[in-house]
C-alpha positions as CSV (number, residue, x, y, z in Angstrom):
1,M,0.3,-0.3,0.1
2,K,1.1,3.4,-0.8
3,N,0.4,6.7,0.7
4,I,1.8,9.8,-1.4
5,I,0.8,13.9,-1.0
6,T,1.7,16.0,-3.3
7,I,2.8,19.5,-2.6
8,Q,2.7,22.4,-5.3
9,H,5.6,24.9,-4.3
10,T,3.9,27.9,-3.2
11,Q,3.7,31.4,-4.5
12,S,7.6,32.1,-5.7
13,V,8.8,35.6,-6.8
14,H,8.3,34.3,-10.6
15,H,4.2,34.2,-10.2
16,T,4.1,38.0,-8.9
17,N,7.1,39.4,-11.9
18,G,6.2,37.9,-15.2
19,M,9.1,35.9,-15.4
20,I,9.6,31.9,-16.0
21,G,10.1,29.6,-13.0
22,S,11.3,26.5,-15.1
23,W,14.9,25.4,-14.1
24,T,15.1,29.3,-11.8
25,D,16.2,29.5,-8.4
26,W,13.4,31.9,-7.7
27,E,12.3,32.4,-4.1
28,L,9.3,32.4,-2.2
29,T,7.0,35.1,-1.0
30,A,6.0,36.4,1.6
31,L,2.8,34.9,0.9
32,G,3.9,31.9,-0.1
33,K,6.1,31.2,3.0
34,Q,3.2,31.7,5.1
35,Q,1.2,29.7,2.4
36,A,3.9,27.1,3.2
37,F,3.4,27.0,6.7
38,N,0.1,26.6,7.2
39,I,0.4,23.3,4.3
40,G,2.6,21.8,7.1
41,E,0.6,22.5,10.0
42,A,-2.3,21.3,8.2
43,L,-0.5,18.2,7.3
44,R,0.7,17.8,11.1
45,K,-2.6,17.8,12.8
46,E,-4.0,15.7,9.6
47,V,-0.9,13.1,9.5
48,T,-0.4,12.6,13.2
49,D,2.0,9.7,14.4
50,Q,2.0,8.7,10.1
51,H,6.4,8.2,9.7
52,Y,6.6,10.1,6.3
53,V,9.7,10.6,3.8
54,M,9.6,13.9,1.8
55,Y,11.0,14.5,-1.1
56,T,11.2,17.4,-3.4
57,S,13.0,19.0,-6.0
58,D,16.1,21.0,-6.3
59,L,15.1,24.1,-7.1
60,L,15.0,26.9,-4.3
61,R,11.5,27.5,-4.1
62,A,10.6,23.8,-4.5
63,R,13.2,23.7,-1.6
64,Q,11.8,26.4,0.2
65,T,8.9,24.7,0.5
66,A,9.8,21.8,1.5
67,D,11.8,23.3,4.1
68,I,9.3,25.3,5.6
69,V,6.9,22.2,5.4
70,A,9.0,19.9,6.7
71,S,9.9,21.5,9.9
72,S,6.2,21.2,10.9
73,L,6.2,17.5,10.5
74,E,9.7,17.0,11.8
75,I,11.6,15.5,8.7
76,V,14.3,15.8,6.7
77,P,13.4,16.5,2.9
78,I,16.0,14.8,0.3
79,Y,16.4,16.4,-2.5
80,K,16.0,15.3,-6.0
81,K,16.7,16.6,-9.1
82,E,14.5,14.6,-10.6
83,L,12.0,17.1,-9.8
84,R,12.2,19.9,-11.4
85,E,10.2,21.7,-13.5
86,I,9.9,20.8,-17.3
87,D,13.8,22.7,-18.4
88,L,12.9,25.6,-20.8
89,G,16.6,25.8,-22.2
90,S,17.5,29.1,-23.1
91,A,14.4,30.5,-22.6
92,T,15.1,30.1,-18.9
93,G,15.7,33.3,-17.2
94,K,14.2,35.5,-19.4
95,S,10.2,37.1,-19.2
96,V,7.5,34.4,-20.3
97,E,6.1,37.7,-22.9
98,W,9.5,36.5,-24.1
99,L,8.9,33.3,-24.5
100,R,4.8,33.6,-26.5
101,K,7.0,36.2,-29.2
102,N,9.8,33.8,-30.0
103,Q,8.6,30.4,-28.8
104,I,8.8,28.4,-32.3
105,K,5.3,27.7,-33.9
106,Q,4.3,24.1,-33.3
107,D,3.9,22.2,-36.3
108,I,0.8,20.2,-36.6
109,L,2.9,16.8,-37.9
110,I,5.1,16.5,-34.8
111,S,3.6,14.9,-32.3
112,P,2.3,17.0,-28.5
113,L,4.3,15.3,-26.7
114,D,7.6,16.1,-28.6
115,Y,7.4,19.4,-29.6
116,K,10.0,21.9,-27.5
117,P,9.2,25.9,-27.9
118,V,12.9,26.6,-28.1
119,P,15.2,24.1,-29.3
120,D,17.1,23.0,-26.6
121,A,14.1,22.8,-23.6
122,E,12.7,19.0,-22.2
123,S,9.2,18.3,-24.0
124,K,7.3,15.9,-22.5
125,R,8.5,13.1,-23.7
126,D,11.9,14.0,-21.8
127,L,9.6,14.9,-19.0
128,Y,8.4,12.3,-18.4
129,G,11.5,10.0,-19.0
130,R,13.1,11.8,-16.5
131,L,10.8,11.0,-13.8
132,L,9.5,7.3,-14.5
133,P,13.0,6.4,-12.9
134,F,11.6,8.0,-9.5
135,L,8.6,6.5,-9.8
136,C,9.4,3.0,-9.9
137,E,12.0,4.3,-7.3
138,I,9.1,5.6,-4.8
139,L,6.8,2.6,-5.5
140,S,9.4,-0.2,-5.3
141,S,10.9,1.3,-2.0
142,Q,9.4,-0.5,2.0
143,E,8.3,2.8,2.5
144,E,4.5,3.6,2.3
145,N,4.0,7.0,3.3
146,I,5.5,9.6,1.3
147,I,5.5,13.8,0.7
148,I,6.3,15.0,-2.8
149,V,6.9,18.6,-3.3
150,S,7.4,19.8,-6.5
151,H,6.4,22.1,-9.5
152,G,3.1,22.6,-11.5
153,G,4.4,20.5,-15.2
154,T,5.9,18.4,-12.7
155,L,2.7,16.9,-10.7
156,S,0.5,17.2,-13.7
157,M,2.8,14.3,-15.4
158,L,3.2,12.1,-11.8
159,F,-0.7,12.2,-11.8
160,Y,-1.1,11.2,-15.4
161,M,1.7,8.6,-14.4
162,W,0.0,7.4,-11.6
163,H,-2.4,5.7,-13.5
164,H,-0.1,3.8,-15.7
165,H,-1.3,5.1,-18.3
166,N,0.5,4.9,-21.8
167,I,2.8,8.0,-22.7
168,N,1.2,8.3,-26.3
169,N,-2.3,8.6,-25.2
170,L,-1.1,11.9,-22.8
171,E,-1.9,13.9,-26.3
172,H,-5.2,13.8,-25.7
173,T,-5.0,14.2,-21.1
174,E,-4.2,16.8,-18.9
175,F,-3.7,18.0,-15.8
176,R,-3.4,21.4,-13.8
177,G,-2.0,22.8,-10.9
178,L,-2.3,25.4,-8.7
179,P,0.4,27.2,-6.5
180,G,-0.4,25.4,-2.9
181,G,-2.7,22.8,-3.8
182,V,-2.3,19.2,-1.9
183,S,-2.8,15.9,-3.4
184,V,-3.4,13.0,-2.5
185,L,-2.7,9.3,-4.2
186,S,-3.0,5.7,-2.2
187,E,-2.4,2.6,-3.8
188,N,-4.2,-0.1,-1.9
189,G,-3.9,-3.8,-1.5
190,K,-5.5,-5.1,-5.2
191,G,-3.3,-2.9,-6.7
192,V,-6.0,-0.2,-7.4
193,R,-3.9,3.5,-7.9
194,I,-6.8,6.5,-6.3
195,I,-6.2,10.4,-6.9
196,R,-8.7,11.4,-4.1
197,K,-8.0,15.1,-3.6
198,L,-6.5,16.9,-6.5
199,N,-4.9,20.5,-5.7
200,D,-7.0,21.5,-2.6
201,L,-5.7,24.7,-2.0
202,S,-8.2,24.7,1.6
203,Y,-4.1,23.4,3.0
204,L,-3.1,27.5,2.7
205,C,-5.8,28.6,5.7
206,N,-4.7,25.5,8.7
207,S,-7.5,26.7,10.5
208,A,-10.2,24.7,8.2
209,K,-7.9,21.7,9.0
């Protein structure tokens, strides 16, 4: 059996200044830090007496979210490069507006899975390949209770992979996340995988938990 809680990092500076997130190291805003604290406190009340292992993207905004949440749960995050957001290559460090004006037009003859907005970016297929070994690792581990702190695009892909979907069906499926969204995945004794919560924002206000 597996119980997996995922947390999309909370509000980052790049959410407020029009810049691209990707592999940049934007910090959390003051609000983002408060949101992370609220999530941690809400989870502390919810998972009392359960031991969790936490994995997090090593990018700063995810690390900060993870560190704050982990302090409430009295655990130490494990940093994983595999959990980074999708890499936008040479667009990283530029504005969202710059990307809109300069991205490569999508060729209808090329699968959306292989589309790259700039030549040196990752495609969705690349992201799938990056995440697959990590997912196999946690599914085969002895740990039943796992927390994953990552990014919107990365968690969207993980949700898709959680249900054994073939990569080629991804063209017709997409999950959308929100900063601070908490999701709960589980696998029962029969191997049935369930998404119990998806991008729940109520954790941002710990008084509601």
